[in-house]
C-alpha positions as CSV (number, residue, x, y, z in Angstrom):
1,M,35.9,25.5,-51.6
2,S,33.5,26.1,-48.8
3,K,30.8,23.8,-47.4
4,R,28.0,26.4,-47.1
5,V,24.4,25.3,-47.1
6,A,21.2,27.2,-47.5
7,A,18.9,27.8,-44.6
8,G,15.6,26.1,-44.9
9,P,12.4,26.4,-42.9
10,A,12.6,26.8,-39.2
11,G,16.4,27.3,-39.3
12,E,17.2,23.9,-40.9
13,T,20.4,23.9,-42.9
14,G,21.2,21.7,-45.9
15,E,18.0,19.6,-45.9
16,R,14.5,21.0,-46.4
17,G,11.6,19.3,-44.6
18,G,8.0,19.2,-45.2
19,P,5.7,17.4,-47.7
20,A,8.4,17.3,-50.5
21,A,10.8,15.5,-48.2
22,D,8.2,13.0,-47.1
23,L,7.2,12.2,-50.6
24,V,10.8,11.8,-51.8
25,R,11.5,9.4,-48.9
26,R,8.4,7.4,-49.6
27,L,8.5,7.3,-53.4
28,T,12.3,6.9,-54.2
29,R,13.1,3.5,-55.7
30,W,16.5,2.1,-54.8
31,A,18.4,-0.2,-57.2
32,D,21.5,-2.1,-55.9
33,D,24.4,-2.8,-58.2
34,F,23.3,-0.3,-60.9
35,P,24.7,0.9,-63.2
36,E,27.6,-1.4,-62.1
37,P,28.3,-3.6,-59.1
38,G,28.8,-1.8,-55.8
39,V,26.7,1.3,-56.8
40,R,23.3,1.9,-55.2
41,F,21.2,4.0,-57.6
42,A,18.5,6.3,-56.3
43,D,15.7,6.3,-58.9
44,L,13.6,9.4,-58.5
45,T,11.3,8.5,-61.5
46,P,8.4,7.5,-59.1
47,V,8.7,10.9,-57.4
48,F,8.5,12.8,-60.7
49,A,5.7,10.6,-62.0
50,D,3.6,11.3,-58.9
51,P,1.7,14.6,-59.4
52,D,1.9,15.5,-55.7
53,G,5.6,14.4,-55.5
54,F,6.6,16.4,-58.6
55,R,4.7,19.6,-57.6
56,S,6.0,19.5,-54.0
57,V,9.6,19.1,-55.2
58,V,9.3,21.9,-57.8
59,D,7.7,24.2,-55.2
60,C,10.3,23.5,-52.7
61,L,13.2,24.1,-55.1
62,A,11.5,27.3,-56.5
63,A,11.3,28.8,-53.0
64,L,15.1,28.7,-52.7
65,V,16.0,31.6,-54.9
66,P,12.9,33.5,-56.1
67,D,15.1,36.2,-57.7
68,A,17.2,33.9,-59.9
69,D,16.9,34.9,-63.5
70,L,17.9,31.6,-65.1
71,V,17.4,28.0,-63.9
72,A,19.9,25.4,-65.1
73,G,19.0,21.7,-65.0
74,V,21.8,19.1,-65.3
75,D,21.3,16.3,-67.9
76,A,19.0,14.5,-67.7
77,R,16.6,14.4,-64.7
78,G,17.7,18.0,-63.9
79,F,15.9,19.0,-67.2
80,L,12.6,18.0,-65.6
81,L,13.3,19.9,-62.4
82,G,14.7,22.9,-64.3
83,A,11.6,23.2,-66.5
84,G,9.2,23.0,-63.6
85,V,11.1,25.5,-61.4
86,A,11.7,27.9,-64.3
87,T,7.9,27.9,-65.1
88,T,7.1,28.5,-61.4
89,L,9.6,31.4,-61.2
90,G,8.8,32.8,-64.6
91,T,12.4,32.6,-65.8
92,G,14.3,30.9,-68.6
93,V,15.7,27.4,-68.3
94,L,19.0,26.1,-69.7
95,A,19.8,22.4,-70.1
96,V,23.3,21.5,-69.1
97,R,24.0,18.7,-71.6
98,K,26.3,15.7,-71.7
99,R,29.3,15.9,-74.1
100,G,28.4,15.8,-77.8
101,K,24.7,16.7,-77.5
102,L,25.2,20.4,-78.5
103,P,26.6,21.9,-81.7
104,P,29.8,23.9,-81.3
105,P,31.0,26.2,-80.0
106,V,30.5,24.9,-76.4
107,I,32.0,25.4,-73.0
108,T,33.0,21.9,-71.7
109,R,34.0,20.6,-68.2
110,E,35.1,17.1,-67.5
111,Y,34.5,15.6,-64.1
112,Q,34.7,12.3,-62.1
113,L,31.6,10.2,-61.3
114,E,31.5,7.7,-58.5
115,Y,31.8,5.0,-61.3
116,G,33.8,6.8,-64.2
117,T,34.3,10.1,-65.9
118,A,32.0,12.3,-68.0
119,A,31.8,15.9,-69.4
120,L,29.1,18.6,-69.4
121,E,28.5,21.3,-71.9
122,V,26.6,24.6,-72.4
123,P,26.5,26.8,-75.5
124,A,29.4,29.2,-75.8
125,T,27.2,31.5,-78.0
126,G,23.5,32.1,-78.5
127,V,22.7,32.4,-74.8
128,E,24.0,35.4,-72.9
129,L,25.2,34.1,-69.5
130,T,27.4,37.1,-68.4
131,G,25.9,38.5,-65.2
132,R,23.0,36.0,-65.0
133,R,21.9,34.8,-61.5
134,V,21.7,31.0,-62.0
135,L,19.9,28.5,-59.8
136,L,21.6,25.1,-60.6
137,L,19.5,22.0,-60.2
138,D,20.2,18.3,-60.3
139,D,18.4,15.2,-59.0
140,V,21.1,13.6,-56.8
141,L,24.3,14.8,-55.2
142,A,26.7,11.9,-54.8
143,T,30.4,12.5,-55.2
144,G,29.7,16.1,-56.3
145,G,31.6,16.2,-59.6
146,T,28.6,16.7,-61.8
147,L,27.3,19.7,-59.8
148,A,30.7,21.2,-59.4
149,A,31.5,20.9,-63.1
150,A,28.1,22.5,-64.0
151,A,28.8,25.4,-61.6
152,D,32.2,25.9,-63.1
153,L,30.7,26.1,-66.6
154,F,28.5,29.0,-65.5
155,T,31.2,30.8,-63.6
156,S,33.6,30.6,-66.5
157,A,30.9,32.0,-68.8
158,G,30.5,35.0,-66.4
159,A,27.3,34.0,-64.7
160,Q,26.9,33.8,-60.9
161,V,25.7,30.6,-59.4
162,V,23.5,31.9,-56.6
163,A,22.5,28.5,-55.3
164,A,22.5,24.8,-56.2
165,A,19.9,22.3,-55.1
166,V,19.2,18.6,-55.4
167,V,16.3,16.4,-54.5
168,L,18.5,13.7,-52.8
169,E,21.9,13.9,-51.3
170,L,24.0,10.8,-50.6
171,E,25.9,12.3,-47.7
172,G,28.3,9.4,-47.2
173,L,29.9,10.1,-50.6
174,G,31.0,13.6,-49.6
175,G,29.8,15.5,-52.7
176,R,29.0,18.7,-50.7
177,S,32.7,19.2,-50.0
178,R,33.4,19.6,-53.7
179,Q,31.0,22.5,-54.1
180,G,31.9,26.2,-54.4
181,D,30.9,29.3,-52.5
182,Y,27.2,29.0,-53.4
183,P,24.6,27.6,-51.0
184,V,23.7,23.9,-51.6
185,T,20.4,22.5,-50.5
186,S,19.0,19.0,-50.6
187,I,15.4,18.1,-50.0
188,V,16.4,14.8,-48.5
189,T,19.8,13.6,-47.2
190,V,20.5,9.9,-46.7
């Protein structure tokens, strides 16, 4: 797997600057020892609840791949991002769900979290994914398992992940190294 990143404004790579980054840095709420001891949780709820914060984040993410024909948001905060970006781009949006939330048949991928294991699913029928150009969105990139599993779901269904993006990247956890040959962009890296 490669460690490619998308180019941002003024030649930046990996992290995008500007108003969105400033608002994310200012509004993110940090919770130590959640959901279990030793984990520091980045709560982006205040960013999304702020009209300027949400609009800036959506605009920043939508600018990454204006020619994507499907936006996919990873359960659950990715749903918010995906809907906003898809509306801005005029595309469809697909929710990448946690295991057991969709009726069969589904395509499933298990993955490791920094504090356990989980699985993601997308419909195996009813939504044509073959040949679709997908922009994959999530809120936080930590160890990278969630984003990599979601990308694998789309690739196995015949779609092309043209880019992945997150609002916040926890660089010290190395999640970027688990991503595929698609550009990965974060608005803020800590």
